[in-house]
C-alpha positions as CSV (number, residue, x, y, z in Angstrom):
1,M,1.1,-33.9,8.7
2,E,4.6,-34.4,7.5
3,T,6.9,-31.3,7.5
4,P,7.8,-30.5,3.9
5,K,11.4,-31.1,3.0
6,K,13.5,-28.0,3.0
7,K,14.7,-27.0,-0.5
8,Q,18.1,-26.0,-1.8
9,V,17.8,-22.5,-3.3
10,L,20.2,-20.9,-5.8
11,L,20.1,-17.2,-5.2
12,F,21.0,-14.7,-7.9
13,Y,21.1,-11.0,-7.1
14,C,21.5,-7.5,-8.7
15,V,24.7,-5.5,-8.0
16,E,23.0,-3.2,-5.5
17,S,21.7,-6.1,-3.4
18,E,24.9,-8.1,-3.0
19,E,25.3,-7.3,0.7
20,L,21.7,-8.3,1.5
21,A,22.1,-11.4,-0.7
22,R,25.2,-12.4,1.3
23,K,23.3,-11.9,4.6
24,V,20.4,-14.1,3.3
25,A,22.8,-16.8,2.3
26,A,24.5,-16.7,5.7
27,Q,21.1,-17.5,7.3
28,S,21.0,-21.0,5.8
29,D,23.2,-23.7,4.3
30,L,20.4,-24.4,1.9
31,I,20.9,-21.0,0.1
32,Q,23.8,-20.8,-2.4
33,L,24.8,-17.6,-4.1
34,Q,25.1,-17.5,-7.9
35,S,26.5,-14.8,-10.1
36,I,25.6,-12.8,-13.2
37,N,28.0,-10.8,-15.3
38,W,26.4,-7.3,-15.4
39,R,28.1,-5.8,-18.4
40,S,27.1,-3.1,-20.9
41,F,27.6,-2.5,-24.5
42,D,29.2,0.8,-25.6
43,D,25.8,2.3,-26.2
44,G,24.9,1.6,-22.5
45,F,22.4,-1.2,-23.1
46,P,22.9,-4.3,-21.0
47,N,25.2,-7.2,-22.1
48,L,24.3,-9.8,-19.5
49,F,25.5,-13.3,-18.9
50,I,24.0,-15.8,-16.4
51,N,26.9,-18.0,-15.1
52,N,26.4,-21.8,-14.9
53,A,23.1,-21.7,-16.8
54,H,23.3,-25.5,-17.4
55,A,23.9,-26.2,-13.7
56,I,20.7,-24.5,-12.6
57,R,18.4,-26.9,-14.6
58,G,16.1,-28.7,-12.2
59,Q,17.0,-26.4,-9.3
60,H,15.0,-24.0,-7.2
61,V,16.1,-20.5,-8.3
62,A,15.5,-17.1,-6.8
63,F,16.5,-13.5,-7.8
64,L,17.0,-10.7,-5.3
65,A,16.1,-7.4,-7.1
66,S,16.3,-3.7,-6.2
67,F,14.3,-1.4,-8.5
68,S,16.0,1.7,-7.1
69,S,15.7,3.8,-10.3
70,P,14.3,3.4,-13.8
71,G,17.8,3.1,-15.0
72,V,18.4,-0.3,-13.4
73,I,15.0,-1.9,-13.9
74,F,15.5,-3.0,-17.5
75,E,18.7,-5.0,-17.0
76,Q,17.1,-6.7,-14.0
77,L,13.9,-7.5,-15.8
78,S,15.9,-9.0,-18.6
79,V,17.4,-11.5,-16.1
80,I,14.1,-12.0,-14.3
81,F,12.4,-13.0,-17.6
82,A,15.4,-15.3,-18.6
83,L,15.8,-17.3,-15.4
84,P,12.5,-19.2,-15.4
85,R,13.1,-20.4,-19.0
86,L,16.3,-22.2,-18.1
87,F,14.4,-25.3,-17.1
88,V,14.5,-24.4,-13.4
89,A,12.3,-26.4,-10.9
90,S,10.8,-23.2,-9.5
91,F,11.4,-19.4,-9.6
92,S,11.0,-16.8,-6.9
93,L,11.5,-13.1,-7.3
94,V,12.3,-11.2,-4.1
95,L,11.6,-7.5,-4.6
96,P,11.6,-6.1,-1.0
97,F,10.5,-2.6,-2.1
98,F,7.8,-2.2,-4.8
99,P,8.9,1.2,-5.9
100,T,5.9,2.6,-7.7
101,G,3.5,1.6,-4.9
102,S,2.6,5.1,-3.9
103,F,1.4,5.8,-7.5
104,E,-1.6,3.5,-7.3
105,R,-4.6,5.7,-8.0
106,M,-5.8,8.2,-10.6
107,E,-7.1,11.4,-9.3
108,E,-8.0,12.8,-12.7
109,E,-8.2,11.5,-16.3
110,G,-4.7,11.4,-17.7
111,D,-2.9,10.3,-14.5
112,V,-0.9,7.1,-15.0
113,A,-1.0,4.6,-12.2
114,T,2.5,3.3,-12.6
115,A,2.0,0.8,-9.8
116,F,-0.4,-1.0,-12.0
117,T,2.0,-0.9,-15.0
118,M,4.8,-2.4,-12.9
119,A,2.4,-5.2,-11.6
120,R,1.4,-6.0,-15.2
121,I,5.0,-6.3,-16.2
122,L,5.9,-8.6,-13.3
123,S,2.7,-10.6,-14.0
124,N,4.1,-11.6,-17.4
125,I,7.2,-13.3,-16.0
126,P,7.4,-16.6,-17.9
127,I,6.0,-19.7,-16.0
128,S,8.8,-22.1,-14.9
129,R,8.6,-25.8,-14.9
130,G,7.3,-25.5,-11.3
131,G,4.5,-23.2,-12.2
132,P,3.9,-19.4,-11.5
133,T,6.7,-17.2,-10.1
134,S,6.5,-16.5,-6.3
135,L,6.9,-12.8,-5.9
136,V,8.0,-11.7,-2.4
137,I,7.3,-8.0,-1.5
138,Y,7.5,-6.2,1.9
139,D,4.9,-3.8,3.1
140,I,3.5,-2.7,-0.2
141,H,2.2,0.8,0.0
142,A,-1.5,0.1,-0.6
143,L,-3.0,-3.2,0.3
144,Q,-5.3,-3.2,-2.7
145,E,-2.3,-3.4,-5.0
146,R,-2.2,-7.2,-4.4
147,F,-5.1,-7.3,-6.8
148,Y,-3.1,-5.6,-9.6
149,F,-1.1,-8.9,-10.2
150,G,-2.2,-11.5,-12.7
151,D,-2.5,-15.2,-12.3
152,H,1.0,-16.0,-13.6
153,V,2.6,-14.8,-10.4
154,L,1.9,-15.7,-6.8
155,P,2.5,-12.5,-4.7
156,L,3.6,-13.1,-1.2
157,F,3.2,-10.0,0.9
158,E,5.5,-9.9,3.9
159,T,6.1,-7.3,6.6
160,G,9.1,-5.8,8.5
161,I,7.0,-5.2,11.6
162,P,8.2,-8.4,13.5
163,L,11.8,-6.9,13.3
164,L,10.5,-3.7,14.8
165,K,8.7,-5.5,17.6
166,Q,11.8,-7.5,18.4
167,R,13.9,-4.3,18.6
168,L,11.4,-2.5,20.8
169,H,11.4,-5.3,23.3
170,Q,15.2,-4.8,23.7
171,L,14.9,-1.2,24.7
172,P,15.5,-0.2,28.3
173,D,12.1,1.7,28.2
174,A,10.2,-1.1,26.5
175,D,7.4,-0.7,29.0
176,K,6.9,3.0,28.0
177,I,6.5,2.5,24.3
178,V,3.6,4.1,22.5
179,V,3.1,3.5,18.7
180,A,2.0,6.5,16.6
181,F,0.7,6.5,13.1
182,P,1.1,9.6,10.9
183,D,-2.3,9.1,9.2
184,D,-5.2,6.8,9.0
185,G,-3.6,4.9,6.1
186,A,-0.7,3.8,8.3
187,W,-3.1,2.9,11.1
188,K,-5.2,0.7,8.8
189,R,-2.0,-1.0,7.5
190,F,-0.3,-1.8,10.7
191,H,-2.5,-1.5,13.8
192,K,-3.5,-5.1,14.0
193,Q,0.2,-6.2,14.1
194,L,0.9,-3.7,16.9
195,D,-2.3,-3.8,18.9
196,H,-0.6,-4.7,22.2
197,F,1.0,-1.2,22.3
198,P,-0.9,1.9,23.3
199,M,-1.5,4.0,20.1
200,V,-1.6,7.6,18.9
201,V,-3.1,8.4,15.5
202,C,-2.2,11.7,13.8
203,A,-4.0,13.4,10.9
204,K,-2.5,15.6,8.2
205,V,-4.4,18.7,7.3
206,R,-3.4,20.8,4.4
207,E,-3.8,24.6,4.7
208,G,-2.7,26.2,1.5
209,D,0.9,25.0,0.8
210,K,1.3,24.0,4.5
211,R,0.9,20.5,5.9
212,I,-0.3,20.7,9.5
213,V,-0.2,17.5,11.6
214,R,-2.6,17.1,14.6
215,I,-3.2,14.4,17.1
216,K,-6.5,12.7,16.3
217,E,-6.6,10.3,19.2
218,G,-4.3,8.9,21.9
219,N,-2.0,10.4,24.5
220,P,1.8,10.5,24.0
221,A,2.7,12.2,27.4
222,N,5.7,10.8,29.2
223,C,6.2,8.0,26.8
224,H,8.8,6.9,24.1
225,V,6.6,7.3,21.0
226,V,7.6,5.3,17.9
227,I,6.1,6.6,14.6
228,V,5.4,3.7,12.2
229,D,4.9,3.9,8.5
230,D,5.6,1.8,5.4
231,L,8.1,4.3,3.7
232,V,9.7,7.7,3.9
233,Q,10.5,10.0,1.1
234,S,11.4,13.6,2.1
235,G,10.6,13.0,5.7
236,G,8.5,16.1,6.1
237,T,5.5,14.4,7.6
238,L,7.6,12.5,10.1
239,I,9.3,15.7,11.3
240,E,5.9,17.4,11.7
241,C,4.6,14.4,13.7
242,Q,7.7,14.5,15.9
243,K,7.1,18.2,16.7
244,V,3.4,17.6,17.6
245,L,4.2,14.6,19.7
246,A,6.9,16.4,21.6
247,A,4.6,19.4,22.1
248,H,2.1,17.0,23.7
249,G,4.6,15.7,26.2
250,A,6.3,12.7,24.6
251,A,9.5,11.9,26.5
252,K,11.2,10.7,23.4
253,V,10.3,10.2,19.7
254,S,11.6,7.6,17.3
255,A,10.6,6.4,13.9
256,Y,10.3,3.1,11.9
257,V,9.7,2.7,8.2
258,T,10.2,-0.5,6.2
259,H,11.5,1.4,3.2
260,G,13.9,4.3,3.6
261,V,13.7,5.8,0.1
262,F,15.1,9.2,1.0
263,P,15.4,10.8,-2.5
264,K,18.0,13.6,-2.8
265,R,19.8,12.6,0.4
266,S,16.8,13.7,2.5
267,W,18.0,11.4,5.3
268,E,20.4,14.2,6.1
269,R,17.6,16.1,7.8
270,F,17.5,13.4,10.6
271,I,21.2,13.1,11.4
272,H,22.4,14.0,14.9
273,K,24.9,16.8,14.5
274,N,27.5,18.2,17.0
275,D,26.4,15.8,19.7
276,E,22.9,17.2,19.6
277,N,20.8,15.8,22.4
278,S,18.6,13.1,20.8
279,E,15.5,14.4,22.6
280,K,15.6,17.4,20.2
281,G,14.9,15.1,17.2
282,F,14.6,11.4,16.8
283,A,16.1,9.1,19.4
284,Y,16.1,6.2,16.9
285,F,15.3,5.9,13.2
286,W,14.9,2.3,12.2
287,I,14.7,1.2,8.5
288,T,15.2,-2.2,6.9
289,D,17.7,-3.0,4.1
290,S,15.0,-3.0,1.4
291,C,16.7,0.1,-0.2
292,P,20.4,-0.8,-0.4
293,L,21.6,2.6,-1.6
294,T,20.1,4.2,1.5
295,V,21.7,1.6,3.8
296,K,25.1,2.4,2.4
297,A,24.5,6.2,2.8
298,I,23.3,6.1,6.4
299,A,25.9,3.5,7.8
300,N,27.1,4.4,11.3
301,K,25.1,7.7,11.3
302,A,22.9,8.3,14.4
303,P,19.9,8.0,14.8
304,F,19.7,5.4,12.0
305,E,19.7,1.7,12.7
306,V,19.1,-1.0,10.1
307,L,16.9,-4.0,10.8
308,S,17.9,-6.6,8.3
309,L,15.2,-8.5,6.3
310,A,17.8,-11.3,5.6
311,G,16.2,-13.9,8.0
312,S,12.7,-13.1,6.8
313,I,13.8,-13.5,3.1
314,A,15.5,-16.8,3.9
315,D,12.3,-18.1,5.4
316,A,10.2,-16.8,2.5
317,L,12.4,-18.7,0.0
318,Q,11.3,-22.0,1.7
319,I,7.6,-21.4,1.2
């Protein structure tokens, strides 16, 4: 079978994602960065201009988005809905973090499943000359959310786990790694990709207002235990897991999440202060660059390390 010819891709990006966009473009000569004037009218509403709109006709076009807050979503959606209509050969939307993913179910009548709302909005992106939009998302919170999208988009669900595996193999104690999951949901999502590592599964039990974490199965004793989950918000569960794992004899505890959301600067809870011995908290805390504001905030702060999605995104744009 003949290898498909690689395509030239013109990559637009939102303001927040500029650094990641530059890293993606550095991965391949086939990816060229394009620009948008992100201006506002006096009333705060967007006044946007896509540069070189005539030049992108007949080209493969992509947009790198970051829906970090409701305040930036509207201006990006305006561009996302405009680009496919400029007679482009194909259109891809890269949204590394699908932000409403953890609001995917209704527990009582009246709850609004905003993950479904966001999926419906994205499902209505205009079809380009090349057909439906390709939508690239990393480690979506609940796997069933793939069924929220309509037929006008082709969701491509990618994962940051290969980046973690690569980093773990570089560690001096690579033969002592045990992977821990904070709950059954994380185990279901990731265990098949990490099944060559010994595993520990934790369980969260609520007692009143308290959240108690217990080890459900596995043995962390004398090992470097890496807690794996798709995202972190306040970090409370990770801290409780770390305490339980250390109490059961873990030599070292680290964490990996694809999406470091960290609202209200909650990443500060994990920072090593005053040359604190790393064994007291987390030896490493790996995140990807799916949440650009967090990446900026935690730069050069131990125990954080950023594993970039740039290479993976460049590959996804060739699919």
